[in-house]
C-alpha positions in Angstrom: -20.1 -1.4 56.4 -20.3 -5.1 57.2 -23.0 -6.7 59.4 -21.5 -8.8 62.2 -24.6 -10.5 63.6 -28.4 -10.3 63.6 -30.2 -10.4 67.0 -33.0 -12.7 66.0 -32.8 -16.5 66.6 -32.8 -17.2 62.8 -31.0 -15.4 60.0 -32.7 -12.5 58.3 -33.9 -12.9 54.7 -32.5 -9.4 54.1 -29.0 -10.5 55.3 -28.8 -14.3 54.7 -25.0 -14.4 55.0 -24.9 -12.6 58.4 -25.0 -15.1 61.3 -27.2 -14.9 64.4 -25.9 -13.9 67.8 -26.4 -17.6 68.8 -24.3 -18.8 65.8 -21.6 -16.3 66.8 -21.2 -18.0 70.2 -24.0 -16.5 72.4 -26.8 -19.0 72.4 -30.2 -18.0 73.8 -29.8 -14.3 72.9 -32.8 -12.7 71.1 -33.7 -9.0 70.8 -36.1 -8.2 68.0 -38.4 -5.4 67.3 -42.0 -6.0 66.5 -45.0 -4.2 65.2 -48.7 -5.0 65.3 -52.2 -3.6 65.0 -54.1 -3.1 68.3 -57.8 -2.3 68.8 -59.6 -0.9 71.8 -60.9 -3.2 74.5 -64.4 -4.3 73.8 -64.0 -4.5 70.0 -66.3 -7.2 68.8 -64.6 -10.5 68.2 -66.0 -10.7 64.7 -64.4 -7.3 63.9 -61.1 -8.5 65.3 -61.3 -11.7 63.2 -62.1 -9.7 60.0 -59.3 -7.2 60.6 -56.8 -10.0 61.3 -57.8 -11.9 58.1 -57.6 -8.8 56.0 -54.2 -7.6 57.4 -52.9 -11.1 57.0 -53.8 -11.1 53.3 -52.0 -7.8 52.8 -48.9 -8.9 54.7 -48.6 -12.0 52.6 -48.8 -10.3 49.2 -45.5 -10.6 47.3 -45.1 -6.8 46.8 -45.5 -6.2 50.5 -43.2 -9.1 51.5 -40.5 -7.7 49.1 -40.9 -4.2 50.5 -40.7 -5.5 54.1 -37.7 -7.7 53.5 -35.9 -4.8 51.9 -36.4 -2.9 55.2 -35.2 -5.9 57.2 -38.7 -6.8 58.4 -40.1 -10.3 58.3 -43.9 -10.7 58.6 -45.0 -13.5 60.8 -47.5 -15.6 58.8 -50.6 -16.9 60.4 -50.4 -15.1 63.7 -53.7 -15.0 65.6 -54.9 -12.2 67.9 -54.4 -14.6 70.8 -50.8 -15.5 69.7 -50.0 -11.8 69.4 -51.4 -11.0 72.8 -49.4 -13.9 74.3 -46.2 -12.5 72.6 -46.8 -9.0 73.9 -47.2 -10.4 77.5 -44.0 -12.5 77.2 -42.0 -9.6 75.7 -43.3 -7.3 78.5 -42.1 -9.8 81.2 -38.8 -10.4 79.5 -37.9 -6.7 79.0 -39.2 -5.7 82.5 -36.8 -8.2 84.0 -33.9 -7.0 81.9 -34.5 -3.4 82.8 -35.0 -4.2 86.5 -31.9 -6.4 86.7 -29.8 -3.8 84.9 -30.9 -1.1 87.4 -32.3 1.1 84.6 -34.6 3.8 86.0 -37.0 6.1 84.1 -35.7 9.6 83.6 
């Protein structure tokens, strides 16, 4: 099997020789999966900051990075809870529009 493109805006460390969709002639295309840790509303800010710092340390360890890249996952370094919340909101808006414009209905 041979990869044709990756759907992120930059090449994957797991597949450095596979071009992006943009490089293949479709600029502006991006469709990536993401994962994150969420906490209940009302969680004290100090607890959120501590969790963010500790998860950040784990995600940056060489062993974890190697395991993630082997699975095609690239951890975003230095993300703050506010940046993650903003990304969730923008992804929600983006995919809501795509689903609506395509006429996709829940079943």
